[in-house]
C-alpha positions in Angstrom: 114.8 137.9 85.5 117.0 141.0 85.5 115.9 144.3 86.9 114.5 146.8 84.3 116.5 150.0 84.0 115.6 153.5 83.2 117.8 156.5 82.3 116.4 160.0 82.7 117.9 163.3 81.4 116.5 166.3 83.3 117.1 169.7 81.5 114.2 171.8 82.6 114.4 173.5 85.9 110.8 174.5 86.6 109.1 173.1 89.7 106.4 171.4 87.7 109.1 169.7 85.5 110.9 168.5 88.6 107.6 167.2 90.1 107.0 165.2 86.9 110.4 163.6 87.3 109.9 162.9 91.0 106.5 161.3 90.5 107.9 159.2 87.7 110.8 158.2 89.9 108.4 157.1 92.7 106.6 154.9 90.2 109.8 153.4 88.8 111.2 152.6 92.3 107.9 151.1 93.3 108.1 149.0 90.2 111.6 147.9 91.3 113.4 149.5 88.4 117.1 150.6 88.4 117.1 154.4 87.7 119.9 156.7 86.7 119.1 160.5 86.6 121.3 163.0 84.8 120.6 166.7 85.6 121.9 169.2 83.1 121.3 172.7 81.7 119.0 174.9 83.8 118.0 172.0 86.1 121.5 172.3 87.7 120.6 175.6 89.3 117.7 174.0 91.1 120.1 171.5 92.8 121.4 174.2 95.2 120.1 174.0 98.8 118.8 177.6 98.5 116.8 176.8 95.3 115.6 173.1 95.5 112.4 173.9 97.2 111.5 177.3 95.7 108.4 177.4 93.5 109.4 178.3 90.0 106.6 177.3 87.6 106.7 177.1 83.9 104.6 179.6 81.8 101.8 177.0 81.5 101.3 177.1 85.3 102.5 180.6 86.1 99.0 182.1 86.0 98.0 180.0 89.1 101.0 180.0 91.4 99.0 180.2 94.6 96.6 177.4 93.6 99.3 175.1 92.3 101.4 175.7 95.4 98.4 174.8 97.6 97.7 171.6 95.6 101.4 170.6 95.7 101.2 171.0 99.5 98.0 168.9 99.7 99.8 166.1 97.9 103.0 166.4 100.0 105.0 167.5 96.9 106.7 170.7 98.2 109.9 169.4 99.8 111.7 168.3 96.6 115.0 167.6 98.4 113.2 165.2 100.9 111.5 163.5 97.9 114.8 163.0 96.1 116.3 161.6 99.3 113.3 159.3 100.0 113.2 158.0 96.4 117.0 157.3 96.5 116.6 155.4 99.8 113.7 153.3 98.4 115.6 151.7 95.5 118.5 151.5 93.1 118.6 155.2 92.2 121.6 157.4 91.4 121.6 161.2 90.7 124.3 162.7 88.5 125.0 166.3 87.5 126.5 167.1 84.1 130.1 168.4 84.4 129.8 170.8 81.5 126.5 172.2 82.8 127.9 172.6 86.2 130.8 174.6 84.8 128.5 176.7 82.6 126.4 177.5 85.7 129.6 178.4 87.6 128.9 175.9 90.4 130.9 173.1 92.1 129.5 169.8 93.4 130.0 171.0 97.0 127.4 173.8 96.4 124.7 171.2 95.5 122.4 169.2 97.7 124.1 166.2 99.2 121.7 163.8 97.4 123.7 164.2 94.2 125.9 161.1 93.8 128.5 162.4 91.4 129.5 164.8 88.6 129.6 163.0 85.2 130.3 164.0 81.7 127.6 163.4 79.1 129.8 160.9 77.2 130.1 158.7 80.3 126.3 158.9 80.9 125.7 158.0 77.3 128.1 155.1 77.2 127.4 153.6 80.6 123.9 154.5 81.6 121.9 155.2 78.5 123.5 152.3 76.5 122.5 149.8 79.1 119.1 151.2 80.0 115.8 149.6 78.8 114.2 153.0 78.4 115.4 156.6 78.2 113.2 159.6 79.1 113.9 163.3 78.9 112.4 166.1 80.8 
């Protein structure tokens, strides 16, 4: 039986959006799925070492920043960079950043966290990763 595969496009950069992605990745790796993640748009800004672990909640959570932050700490979900690294080490996971989004954000790959595997164009991700994935999810 071939390994199931999952392609994920991450556009939103809020902490709660990234936590959703990370917990889904944990479940996918635990289920022995091959996962390819494509970060684009505002999510790219969060991939900088200075920004990855900052708490930036969406408007739905913004009224309870202190409470949400405490609950994230209780569930060991505050070090997003470590979570990305641990998930990657646990299975067949690759993290890509969109080349055009990177250019729009005025960033270079060297300015991002080292867990990012490569810079890719959207067409390559569409043709190589989405086309061969069993499922596609967007966040």
